[in-house]
MARMARLO-224778 format. One record per residue (C-alpha): x, y, z. Coordinates in steps of 0.001 Angstrom, whole numbers, padded with zeros to 6 digits, always signed. Example, Ala and Ser with C-alpha at 12.3 -4.5 7.8 and 13.67 -1.06 7.14 Angstrom:
BEGIN
+012300-004500+007800 +013670-001060+007140 
***
This chain:
BEGIN
+000000+000000+000000 +001444+003372-001020 +001986+006071+001548 -000072+009173+000813 +001443+012512+001770 -000959+015413+001312 -000297+019104+001289 -002483+021071+003702 -005492+022318+001807 -007899+025170+002433 -010632+022577+002243 -011053+020573+005433 -011246+016851+004781 -013152+015052+007472 -012382+011496+006490 -009740+009996+004227 -009970+006351+003327 -006814+004852+001812 -007681+002494-001075 -006004-000810-001702 -003994+000761-004555 -003451+004507-004780 -001517+006836-007040 +002170+007122-006213 +002354+010751-005070 +005100+013274-004542 +005468+015240-001375 +003561+018236-002737 +000842+016323-004570 -002654+017650-003915 -004659+014466-004089 -007979+014043-002270 -010249+011057-001821 -013938+011695-001444 -016491+008911-001156 -013989+006427-002512 -013133+008543-005600 -009801+010227-006147 -009518+013842-007283 -006635+016216-007913 -006867+019807-006621 -004828+022758-007803 -003339+025472-005606 -006782+027068-005271 -008417+023848-004202 -010171+023416-007555 -010745+019961-008979 -008742+019293-012130 -009886+017410-015231 -008106+015826-018165 -004517+014625-018070 -002189+015524-015211 +001443+014595-014614 +002468+013940-011043 +006170+013175-010502 +006553+011950-014052 +003477+009700-013999 +000318+010370-015987 -003239+010192-014646 -006599+010950-016256 -009497+012744-014556 -012936+012738-016211 -015267+015721-016572 -016272+015329-012928 -012635+015319-011834 -012695+011630-010905 -009467+009697-011445 -010132+006919-013952 -008941+003312-013890 -008969+000603-016542 -009528+001362-020217 -010310+004940-021135 -011166+006381-024550 -009893+009952-024912 -010968+011623-028146 -011043+008296-029955 -007697+007043-028612 -007466+004194-026089 -005278+004175-022957 -005055+001831-019994 -004867+003128-016416 -003762+000853-013613 -005737+000574-010360 -003411+003211-008942 -004595+005443-011791 -001137+005551-013351 -001105+005333-017136 +000291+001992-018303 +002871+001542-021029 +004206-001627-022602 +002303-004925-022540 -000900-005367-020555 -002935-008569-020217 -006616-007830-019878 -008810-010904-019238 -006421-013151-021164 -005872-010837-024121 -002625-008982-024645 -002450-005327-025687 +000532-003061-026306 +000683+000537-025108 +003287+002847-026610 +005567+005076-024479 +002940+007799-024945 +000345+005372-023525 -001541+005126-026799 -002771+001623-027566 -000941+000289-030617 -002569-001452-033545 -000913-003074-036533 +002737-004102-036393 +004583-003724-033080 +008367-003849-032669 +009174-004708-029055 +012915-005013-028354 +013592-006496-031771 +010612-008868-031891 +007598-008179-034116 +003963-008660-033083 +000673-007756-034749 -002437-006277-033134 -005881-006023-034697 -007969-002850-034894 -009186-003567-031348 -005553-003716-030157 -005739-007443-029430 -002468-009252-030114 -002907-011851-032850 -001515-015361-033142 -001438-018062-035800 -001341-017610-039580 -002507-014132-040557 -002685-012264-043829 -001827-008568-043674 -002678-006829-046939 -001225-009249-049500 +001417-011012-047367 +001079-014012-045061 +002826-014285-041672 +002991-016764-038829 +002696-015414-035275 +003676-017891-032589 +000567-019232-030822 +002217-018980-027410 +003997-015636-027566 +002546-013875-030621 +006074-013267-031933 +006451-013164-035718 +008443-016161-036933 +011101-016445-039659 +012791-019435-041236 +011247-022906-041388 +008098-023470-039312 +006227-026780-039055 +002429-026432-038842 +000167-029466-038674 +003059-031676-039763 +003966-029576-042816 +006985-027278-043049 +006638-023761-044453 +009311-021134-045062 +009111-017522-043895 +011561-014794-044967 +013605-012715-042524 +010946-010026-042931 +008321-012587-041891 +006309-013132-045051 +005709-016658-046323 +007828-017523-049347 +008005-020448-051739 +005279-022414-053442 +003819-023888-050220 +001787-021287-048330 -000011-022126-045062 -003807-021639-044811 -004843-018266-043368 -006969-018029-040229 -007400-014249-040155 -006895-011464-042686 -006410-007736-042233 -006437-004850-044664 -004038-001862-044736 -005999-000202-041905 -005590-003353-039748 -009336-003901-039983 -010008-007630-039809 -011578-009276-042800 -012284-012448-040847 -011295-011172-037394 -014327-010350-035247 -012412-009060-032264 -013411-005394-032549 -015484-004991-029411 -015020-002289-026810 -012324-002877-024218 -014777-003253-021347 -016320-006226-023137 -012897-007820-023618 -014021-009682-026737 -011128-011596-028242 -010584-014331-030776 -006958-014672-029761 -005832-017866-028073 -002869-017213-025795 -000939-019753-023779 +001804-018768-021360 +003379-015343-021872 +006723-016000-020269 +008540-012985-021636 +006118-010260-020583 +005204-008778-017246 +001461-008311-016895 -000374-005702-014928 -003240-006903-012773 -006462-007325-014694 -008749-004401-013998 -011906-004974-011987 -013728-001855-013084 -015382-001457-016420 -013737+000623-019111 -014879+004176-019582 -015100+006698-022383 -014236+010321-021679 -014343+012420-024835 -014009+015956-023666 -012016+016056-020506 -010689+019604-020243 -007172+020540-019245 -006057+023168-016812 -002877+025023-016184 -001231+024519-012858 -001274+021245-010986 +001272+018559-011679 +001071+018583-015461 -000872+019442-018589 -001653+017188-021531 -004312+019345-023198 -007391+017267-024137 -005470+014114-025073 -002042+012531-024840 +000232+014089-027476 +000418+012800-031008 +001964+009365-031517 +005745+009417-031547 +006701+010306-035089 +009667+008560-036756 +011442+011767-037698 +014749+009855-037829 +013631+006512-039297 +015709+003367-039667 +015371+000593-042207 +012363-001659-041670 +013664-004771-043458 +014713-006308-040142 +015479-005228-036612 +019159-005235-037510 +018848-003263-040732 +019917+000360-040931 +019924+003217-043396 +023122+003818-045319 +023777+006423-048012 +020460+008103-048964 +019676+009076-052563 +016683+011455-052587 +014534+012009-055663 +011637+014486-055504 +008568+014264-057706 +004865+015143-057472 +004954+016416-053907 +006839+013434-052532 +010427+012621-051653 +011452+009158-052808 +014418+008373-050589 +016415+005466-051954 +019125+004240-049612 +021748+001552-049160 +020111-000947-046839 +022564-002327-044303 +020737-005565-043426 +023134-006973-040858 +021278-010251-040277 +020596-011233-043900 +022917-014251-043822 +023816-013750-047490 +027170-012923-049074 +025711-010025-051062 +024905-006808-049294 +023521-003272-049477 +020488-003465-051755 +018669-000257-052612 +015555+000180-050477 +013002+002971-050640 +011247+005260-048168 +008602+007773-049237 +007542+010912-047391 +005703+014147-048002 +006414+015770-044649 +009489+014128-043019 +007536+012606-040136 +005307+010090-041942 +007412+007583-043886 +006193+004723-046049 +008499+001742-046349 +008577+000241-049859 +011304-002263-048955 +014041-003471-051283 +013629-002181-054849 +017015-002983-056443 +018686-006097-055097 +022251-007368-055178 +023191-010503-057122 +024466-012616-054179 +027089-014233-056415 +030799-013720-055923 +031235-013789-059697 +029026-010748-060293 +030006-007094-060307 +026876-006210-058320 +027625-008505-055393 +026990-005322-053438 +025340-002085-054477 +026765+001327-053774 +025529+004888-053824 +024074+006503-056925 +021172+008644-058076 +017860+008593-059928 +016717+010704-062874 +013731+010686-065243 +014263+011096-068965 +012100+013122-071377 +009964+010062-072119 +009109+009479-068465 +011403+006490-067950 +013311+006455-064658 +017024+005679-064610 +019004+004574-061561 +022782+004745-061718 +024572+002931-058937 +027899+001483-057925 +028471-002205-058514 +030957-003402-055903 +032791-006725-055655 +036152-007121-053923 +035965-010905-053572 +037376-011860-056967 +041050-012475-057657 +042567-009473-059393 +043973-011707-062157 +042645-011898-065716 +042679-015464-067107 +043718-015922-070748 +041281-018807-071358 +038412-016493-072235 +040392-014147-074471 +039962-014343-078246 +040337-012175-081343 +039010-013348-084684 +041644-011611-086823 +044708-012691-084853 +043417-016203-084002 +042294-017123-087529 +043845-020371-088705 +043196-024086-088597 +039920-025416-087213 +039994-025365-083419 +042797-022828-083068 +042035-020972-079794 +038697-022842-079939 +037478-021126-083172 +035528-023151-085748 +034529-022026-089242 +031512-023269-091162 +027998-022536-092331 +024342-022810-091372 +021145-020810-091035 +021224-020874-087209 +023180-022369-084342 +021203-025586-084646 +022479-026593-088128 +026075-025413-087856 +028371-027496-090114 +032146-027309-090361 +033496-026112-093695 +035707-028734-095352 +037569-026511-097782 +040569-024482-096591 +042954-022334-098662 +045902-021680-096372 +047620-019245-098771 +044570-016994-098927 +043414-017710-095353 +040001-018769-096574 +037455-021385-095584 +034913-022451-098232 +032532-025218-099195 +032685-026393-102800 +028947-027184-102841 +027972-023680-101639 +028521-020977-104225 +029952-017790-102751 +030612-019048-099200 +033885-017585-097909 +035237-016990-094388 +038457-014965-094028 +039890-012998-091101 +039145-009771-093002 +036363-010755-095426 +033201-012827-095159 +030509-013761-097685 +027457-015967-097176 +026435-018614-099721 +024720-017124-102742 +022470-019937-103924 +021152-021686-100813 +021071-018903-098235 +023454-020755-095925 +025103-018262-093604 +028824-017910-093045 +029378-018895-089414 +032240-018259-086985 +031899-020307-083782 +033902-019905-080577 +033920-022238-077556 +034159-020778-074025 +037286-021813-072123 +036135-021421-068503 +033268-020273-066308 +032991-016534-065826 +031841-013317-067414 +032956-012084-070823 +032597-008977-072979 +032053-009165-076747 +033127-006112-078729 +033648-005400-082387 +031889-004502-085639 +030453-005963-088788 +031219-003766-091811 +029053-004133-094914 +031169-003168-097904 +029919-000902-100681 +027819-002912-103191 +029793-004632-105939 +027177-006605-107879 +026801-006712-111652 +023134-005898-111152 +022986-002844-108851 +019337-003502-107997 +019975-006925-106490 +022027-006325-103306 +019837-005852-100207 +022338-006455-097427 +022816-009145-094792 +021683-010077-091286 +024142-010567-088419 +022909-012923-085698 +024912-013661-082527 +023950-016708-080431 +025002-017813-076977 +024115-021475-077177 +020409-021283-078138 +019887-017674-077017 +020007-014862-079567 +022078-012017-078091 +021948-009711-081095 +020242-009803-084497 +020525-006821-086847 +019835-006310-090526 +022624-004345-092249 +021716-002649-095497 +024013-002013-098449 +024988+001318-099962 +026464+002451-103263 +028641+005060-101585 +029446+004231-097945 +030167+001215-095802 +027464+000431-093251 +028626-000700-089823 +026860-002681-087093 +028417-002449-083624 +028911-005409-081291 +029008-004404-077602 +027797-007122-075241 +029016-006782-071649 +029141-009045-068609 +027819-012161-070356 +027638-015105-067945 +029214-018168-069551 +030179-021703-068627 +033090-023750-069923 +032059-025383-073194 +029355-022834-074070 +029176-021882-077757 +029075-018433-079341 +027948-018218-082982 +028435-015214-085288 +026272-015899-088386 +026108-013677-091471 +023187-014592-093752 +022049-013025-097021 +018743-011202-097073 +016093-011764-099774 +018318-011437-102843 +021355-013682-102956 +023494-011062-104596 +027048-009998-103798 +027141-009504-099975 +030743-008978-099007 +031749-007581-095618 +034102-007955-092686 +033589-009237-089129 +035841-007920-086346 +035312-009607-082971 +037215-009457-079684 +036284-011571-076664 +037665-010694-073239 +036953-011560-069625 +034879-008823-068057 +037276-006421-066384 +037993-007258-062785 +037683-004096-060750 +036201-003548-057344 +033861-000849-058566 +031906-000041-061715 +029002+002205-062681 +025811+000253-063371 +022392+001156-064750 +018769+000144-064153 +015445+001447-065465 +011910+001597-064114 +008472+002926-064985 +007271+003318-061380 +010369+003803-059145 +009656+000482-057419 +010267-002227-060033 +013671-001978-061692 +015448-003810-064498 +019241-003855-064505 +020839-003053-067874 +024087-004977-067481 +025239-004039-070960 +025495-000390-069882 +028047-001130-067150 +031281+000815-067473 +034552+001016-065557 +037025+003753-064761 +038976+005398-067558 +042689+004685-067549 +043503+007937-065724 +041459+006954-062641 +041733+004259-059980 +039739+001221-061078 +039028+000204-057479 +037799+003651-056416 +035171+004572-058981 +031737+005061-057470 +028780+007164-056282 +027451+008441-059649 +025359+011599-059384 +023410+012272-062586 +021490+015379-063642 +020503+017127-066853 +022396+020306-067677 +020184+022476-069871 +023046+024801-070729 +024827+022207-072865 +021840+019903-073469 +023645+016922-071953 +023370+014612-068988 +026187+015002-066488 +027510+012309-064191 +029821+013142-061294 +031826+010167-059997 +033968+009747-056898 +037395+008402-057854 +041149+008923-057431 +043865+010333-059656 +047543+010707-058784 +046783+009213-055358 +044348+012028-054548 +040580+012033-054234 +038855+013705-057171 +035375+014048-058634 +035319+013085-062313 +032837+014378-064880 +031244+012190-067557 +028630+013343-070083 +026016+011582-072202 +023315+012331-074768 +021270+009196-074124 +021967+007975-070553 +023636+004887-072037 +026949+005969-073536 +029177+008082-071309 +032278+010091-072217 +035004+010993-069729 +035432+014781-069553 +038237+014717-066992 +038541+015889-063404 +035770+018228-062272 +037036+018884-058731 +040142+017900-056769 +040282+017510-052994 +041404+020878-051633 +041837+019618-048047 +044100+016598-048473 +044194+013347-050429 +041158+011413-049153 +038172+010398-051285 +035253+012766-051834 +032203+010502-051525 +028524+010951-052403 +028781+014147-054480 +025846+016341-055459 +025819+019455-057650 +022778+021694-057494 +021826+025276-058274 +020130+027239-055499 +019492+030895-056043 +022340+032415-058009 +024935+029906-056810 +025961+026377-057691 +026755+024111-054749 +028989+021039-054803 +028710+018755-051763 +030767+015711-050833 +031631+013583-047809 +035286+013385-046852 +036301+009740-046449 +039204+010444-044143 +039809+008550-040937 +036979+008848-038449 +038125+011429-035942 +036136+013877-033818 +037646+017054-035217 +035528+017561-038287 +037350+015783-041110 +034978+012906-041856 +031993+015160-042446 +029824+016553-045246 +031443+019588-046894 +030304+022004-049574 +031817+024414-052081 +030088+027231-053949 +030494+028888-057339 +028644+031378-059528 +029016+029039-062542 +028345+025325-062945 +031927+024982-064185 +033424+026691-061154 +035768+027680-059781 +034351+026234-056569 +035530+028038-053450 +035568+027000-049820 +033352+029095-047507 +034520+030052-044034 +032614+027183-042435 +032273+024548-045091 +030475+021779-043158 +026857+021389-042074 +027236+019002-039143 +029785+016941-037220 +030960+013396-037854 +027645+012094-036514 +026139+012864-039947 +027507+011385-043181 +026830+010810-046893 +024699+013950-047173 +023004+014649-050525 +021048+017740-051549 +017590+017789-053129 +014950+020492-053660 +011166+020319-053547 +008697+022107-055834 +008631+025140-053516 +012414+025539-053854 +013060+024370-050313 +016467+022733-050070 +017187+019671-047910 +020255+017628-046995 +019744+013866-046501 +022306+011841-044538 +022621+009215-041830 +023656+009206-038191 +025725+006078-037520 +025078+003347-035033 +027892+002484-032639 +029918-000696-032451 +027940-003324-030505 +025212-000684-030024 +027092+000611-027013 +027356+004292-026097 +030990+003890-025097 +032107+002618-028499 +033081+004220-031796 +030750+005055-034660 +029860+002262-037081 +028520+002454-040676 +024838+003253-041399 +022146+004111-038889 +019101+006395-038928 +018064+008808-041659 +018529+012447-040636 +017321+015323-042815 +018325+018976-042397 +016612+021892-044092 +019275+024042-045754 +019017+027812-046012 +021106+030482-047657 +022714+033666-046376 +022904+036752-048581 +026559+035992-049347 +025644+032549-050632 +026855+030592-047601 +024596+027755-046489 +023482+026667-043032 +021423+023827-041573 +018125+024254-039717 +015537+021766-038467 +012943+020784-041054 +010025+023185-040704 +007269+020578-040995 +008866+018507-038229 +009206+021475-035875 +005560+022376-036461 +004393+018802-035914 +006010+018347-032496 +003905+021007-030800 +002328+019456-027694 +003890+021171-024700 +005013+018942-021822 +005539+020486-018421 +009079+019979-017172 +009326+017989-013960 +012369+019073-012027 +014024+016193-010180 +017093+017897-008787 +018814+021257-008932 +022073+022610-007599 +021178+025025-004815 +023032+027897-006488 +020877+027697-009640 +018013+030211-009642 +014679+029337-011298 +012256+031947-012634 +009343+030307-014481 +011078+028423-017312 +014392+030245-016911 +017378+028769-015048 +020319+031009-014123 +023751+029636-013177 +026254+031526-011048 +029362+030369-012879 +030936+028993-009710 +032037+025414-010313 +029742+022643-011494 +026006+023307-011418 +023144+021329-012941 +019385+020836-013234 +017826+017424-013896 +014436+016887-015562 +012027+014034-016179 +012738+011120-018521 +013036+011440-022284 +010538+009127-024010 +009845+008757-027705 +010010+011758-030031 +010760+015098-028391 +011627+018701-029145 +013585+020812-026664 +013755+024535-027373 +015028+027639-025652 +017807+030181-025485 +021130+030320-023681 +022086+033820-022591 +025820+034101-022066 +027672+036691-020037 +031338+037467-019566 +032275+034300-017700 +032211+031404-020161 +033762+027985-019965 +031718+024853-020750 +027971+024349-020543 +025305+022318-022307 +022950+019356-022161 +023318+015979-020487 +021450+012706-020940 +021028+009579-018823 +021593+011728-015742 +022592+009914-012561 +021667+010675-008965 +024766+012848-008568 +023529+015252-011246 +026130+014112-013769 +025735+012053-016925 +027823+009910-019294 +026338+011551-022421 +026954+015247-022945 +026539+017890-025653 +028843+020748-024713 +029301+024358-025797 +033055+024926-025481 +033737+028651-025362 +037531+028332-025360 +037706+026370-028628 +034602+027843-030253 +032842+024573-030959 +030162+022101-030023 +031446+018867-028505 +029928+015469-027837 +031298+013218-025096 +030351+009729-023991 +032068+010316-020656 +030985+011699-017314 +030082+015349-016919 +032929+016857-014911 +035849+019185-015321 +037634+017141-017990 +034690+015287-019596 +036987+012687-021174 +037365+011499-024756 +035731+013531-027495 +033541+011742-030051 +032347+014659-032206 +032905+018373-032701 +031411+021155-034822 +032830+024698-035038 +030412+027340-033786 +030487+030844-032390 +030101+030822-028589 +029804+034547-027827 +030327+036544-024667 +027215+038479-023677 +025244+036877-026479 +022336+034562-027182 +022366+030960-028414 +018955+030038-029794 +018633+026245-029851 +016341+023397-030897 +017016+019729-030091 +015078+017061-031979 +015057+013573-030446 +013816+010286-031901 +014928+006735-031220 +018550+007009-029997 +019342+010050-032167 +019463+013650-030967 +020197+016576-033282 +021004+020024-031903 +020469+023141-034057 +021970+026441-032935 +021474+030027-034136 +020851+029127-037781 +024539+028308-037797 +025076+024629-037154 +023525+021213-036789 +025071+018618-034485 +023882+014997-034755 +024606+012470-032007 +023830+008852-031113 +022884+008024-027499 +021472+004577-026748 +020846+005346-023087 +018976+008564-023735 +015450+007147-023956 +013580+006487-020709 +016282+008247-018696 +016475+011687-017191 +018059+014639-018977 +019323+017969-017817 +021314+021151-018313 +024660+022007-016736 +027326+024657-016426 +030994+024505-015541 +032230+027932-014435 +029819+029731-016798 +027372+032400-015599 +024662+031631-018147 +020872+031520-018231 +018786+028914-019986 +015599+030811-020836 +012217+029813-022238 +013155+026155-021787 +010406+024044-023328 +009877+020304-023870 +007364+019236-026548 +006049+016033-028090 
***
């Protein structure tokens, strides 16, 4: 039984009866029980209604001021209040049915991710079990725990396979017991009754992994209009704030999948954010497919899943996918250009799959060439006649048939084609290049010649078939350019030249070279789509680095259309002379690309310049890139930009050329239809998901809105739609405060004498912290701390360092030395000035924005559900207008 400590009230209470379970109150809580009902009174003795927060715990009072218990419907949203009145979060078992309540208390429907395990709840909130169909996919939810299953599952003696993402795959699909549409409304599920009826079609056995609250004994209630009041212990307006928005989303392909390099493409009011999907539990040798998120406002994201996959074969160039970009051509076809990466092949070119028709020509079988005739691959016949002096194969029964290294003529009378056949020497990939040249007509009857047809077979598959006409004045040429052809030892390639309708004089020349596909770690690859979701790779358009660049550092193509020269431009990250450069390629058709040389050379050192973008904003052109130097906290491995008045440069370095610290990487610019500019990047996870460890690769998507000063310099601000969305004010609950700190409403003033701090209630879900820091003449270090301990210090700190003029992030205790730096960002920390700040928090990511000058992204795993605070070390500052919102 809780102890109840009441403040003396103006109202005399004759009798107080302590219930079996009561709210857990603070020392100053003004709770009153009257006739067995609990009420909360403000400083004037007035009963409160609506939501109140007492010592960090939420309670709900109906229109009569009575504290509610059990299920309560507030403006159409369900919550569960324990018998003490405290709002419940997490799992609750009500009469044998499990429900999940989010950190905000809102009952969750649809998919639920609880500590890495997925569950599904119907429209009523009831956790489902068994085989369910959600939209068009089928899942199995364990009948005992409700957990979504993956891998092989045996049901009624039959084994079914479920992907890592849970959906049933393969030809055998289990029978469905319940189906739900996109709004989680059951098609066959009837469990949509009110909570006080506890209707449920869910069969649950033991729930060993969840702690249940006691089942409520009072009926559920509906309170749609409870008012809120200022004063008292807290204020939640007329309902609990909006559901926690995923403003910094992660990949949804699995619990261990994270967002790598984003590639934004804006169209029709929507950002299509392609990204490298770091699926860490895939179990496959391939990695980093392109996945897709869609958003119109940066707080509602739709997951489209994987849209361009890797090959998963160590022989293929696209064993892994790398960064690229998307563009739409004038005909409405979408083009994706991406990096194909494979470093698992030996960097040795075998000679077994190298051939050249001209230099190899000789006896039958030389370098596996054969010479003969036929109308297709199926009726190929070796020629029996050979004139060694004239290097000619012929067949005495076929008039006109000749095969030379530099001349070829099909049979005149029967239509039998002249055929060159080559046999593959080993498994692998090969490139076929060359030409067929149709000579100028040389027939006694000029009206007869009508050209030939060149057909190229790989075994029974036709790779190329073109009709080549004849001319009286010029030679007509057909190009052979077939790349990355998968072949097996013993496969046959046929090059067949057949006469067209008239068997007239049809002389020409076939030039063919066969080579193993170049072995390089990186290449530029191409895919097309009509809807941005279903893509077809065009392997034949793959190209590698020009000779002047590093073949193993050739990646991150950024493509756009330059109206000034009516060409498509492609910027590529590569190296030249052991220095990172950005190369420029151009094209007329998005298929054939010409190297135009180095566009920009690293002006800071020799490291690579990854993920480039080039965009015009106002009267300036901006080039951005991410410096791939060693990960250090002092601002090298960050996103930089350069500006120029012309697309061709020269690009100059502004005074502060970065947008964020090393907690934000791979940033790419994109504009919307209103000419708002945004920068898309990711904040990395940490090794072993531990706050004490170094940054890893990939994490959560973070988007900054980018604005422009009058001199053309850029700066990062929070996205306006996100700031506007997180607008439900939460009263700060003060847990501890150094005695020397003075409070005046929402202002906290520090004396500047030693270490001083203020600790507030726990951070949960998505939050916005805003305010101002007013500095005076005594400045040292001050800032924000997270996961605050009882001693008023914390292991996670964002610090304003006046001495060095920068923001700093530490994963070490708040004290005089703070410990090892993890991130920095240069910033002006003025004397007698004002620092206007906004902190956005979601998941384990916090981003600080200051004075329209800087963004500072951080990763803190122990931030959520722990206290936060503000501190000063020898700085006489004031935090003013401090506000927490959800």
